[in-house]
C-alpha positions in Angstrom: 17.2 -15.4 -3.2 15.6 -16.3 0.0 12.1 -17.3 0.0 11.3 -14.1 2.2 13.0 -11.4 -0.2 11.8 -8.1 -0.2 13.4 -4.7 -1.8 15.2 -2.1 0.5 12.4 0.1 1.8 9.5 -1.2 0.2 6.9 -3.9 1.6 5.0 -6.7 -0.5 1.6 -5.0 -1.0 0.2 -7.5 -3.6 0.8 -11.5 -4.9 -1.4 -13.0 -7.6 -0.6 -15.8 -9.8 -0.4 -15.6 -13.5 -3.0 -17.2 -15.7 -3.3 -18.5 -19.0 -6.0 -16.0 -19.5 -4.0 -13.0 -18.9 -1.5 -14.1 -22.2 -0.8 -12.9 -25.6 -1.1 -14.9 -28.9 2.8 -15.7 -27.8 2.0 -16.9 -24.5 3.4 -14.1 -22.6 1.4 -12.4 -19.7 -0.2 -9.2 -21.3 1.6 -5.9 -20.1 -1.4 -4.6 -19.3 -2.4 -7.1 -17.2 0.9 -6.5 -15.2 -0.1 -2.8 -15.5 -3.7 -3.5 -13.6 -1.9 -5.5 -10.7 0.3 -2.7 -10.3 -2.5 0.0 -10.4 -4.6 -2.3 -7.4 -1.1 -2.5 -5.5 -0.6 1.5 -5.6 -4.3 2.0 -4.8 -3.9 -0.4 -2.0 -1.0 1.4 -0.4 -2.1 4.7 -1.1 -5.7 4.4 0.5 -4.1 2.8 3.3 -1.3 6.0 3.9 -4.6 8.4 3.8 -7.3 6.4 5.1 -9.5 6.8 2.2 -10.1 6.9 -1.6 -7.6 7.5 -3.9 -7.4 7.7 -7.7 -4.7 7.1 -10.4 -3.3 10.0 -12.0 -0.6 8.7 -13.7 1.5 5.8 -14.5 5.2 7.0 -15.0 8.4 5.7 -15.9 6.9 2.0 -16.5 9.7 -0.3 -17.6 8.8 -4.1 -18.7 12.3 -5.8 -18.0 11.4 -9.5 -18.5 8.3 -11.3 -19.7 6.0 -12.8 -17.3 4.8 -16.2 -17.8 2.0 -18.5 -17.3 2.2 -19.9 -13.5 4.8 -17.2 -12.0 3.5 -15.7 -8.9 3.6 -11.9 -9.2 4.6 -10.2 -6.3 4.1 -6.3 -6.6 6.5 -4.1 -4.2 5.4 -0.6 -3.0 6.8 2.3 -1.3 6.0 5.9 -0.6 8.4 8.4 -2.3 6.6 11.5 -1.8 3.5 12.9 0.0 2.1 16.1 -1.2 -0.9 18.2 -0.2 -3.4 15.8 -1.9 -1.2 13.8 -3.9 1.6 10.8 -3.3 3.9 8.9 -5.4 4.2 5.7 -5.2 7.3 3.3 -6.3 6.6 -0.2 -7.5 8.5 -2.9 -8.1 7.5 -6.1 -9.3 9.2 -9.5 -9.3 8.3 -12.8 -10.5 8.7 -15.9 -8.9 9.0 -18.3 -11.6 6.7 -21.6 -11.4 7.8 -24.5 -10.0 11.2 -22.7 -8.7 12.4 -20.6 -6.2 14.0 -18.2 -8.5 12.5 -14.8 -8.3 13.3 -11.9 -11.3 12.5 -8.1 -11.3 10.2 -8.1 -14.1 8.7 -4.4 -14.0 9.3 -1.1 -12.7 7.0 1.9 -12.4 6.4 5.3 -10.2 2.2 6.2 -9.9 0.5 9.1 -8.8 -2.2 8.9 -6.5 -4.4 11.6 -5.4 -6.9 11.3 -2.0 -10.3 12.1 -3.2 -13.3 13.1 -0.8 -16.6 11.1 -1.8 -17.7 13.4 -4.5 -14.1 12.5 -6.3 -12.9 15.7 -5.4 -9.4 16.3 -4.5 -8.8 16.3 -0.5 -5.8 16.8 1.9 -3.9 13.3 2.3 -3.6 13.8 5.9 -7.4 15.2 6.1 -9.0 11.9 7.2 -6.6 10.1 9.5 -8.5 8.9 12.7 -8.4 10.9 16.1 -6.5 9.2 18.3 -7.8 9.9 22.0 -5.3 9.3 25.2 
């Protein structure tokens, strides 16, 4: 797989390194740590889409396909599958570039539902805070 691989229709939103402090007793990276990275990536993508704050309301269809190991580079790719009035569905694929190799494997996938919120934490329209472009 090429160095610049990106799943079709998705964008690389987050890259991070799996470290020893993120492991269980067997030496595998905790699934919760992977989910946390996915939540960060979903928030980044959703915040950028609506130009404001979002919150996670659901993490659906999480499938852990393969373990992540210490030293792997975790690459989280996102795509916006649906935009509603105040919510959006973010599709995520997590790929691991195995330590010290060029091997890449899909390790996790999921869909997260994010809601755009105002400064009080109340739902607001996704497209209600876009910047005005003057001509």
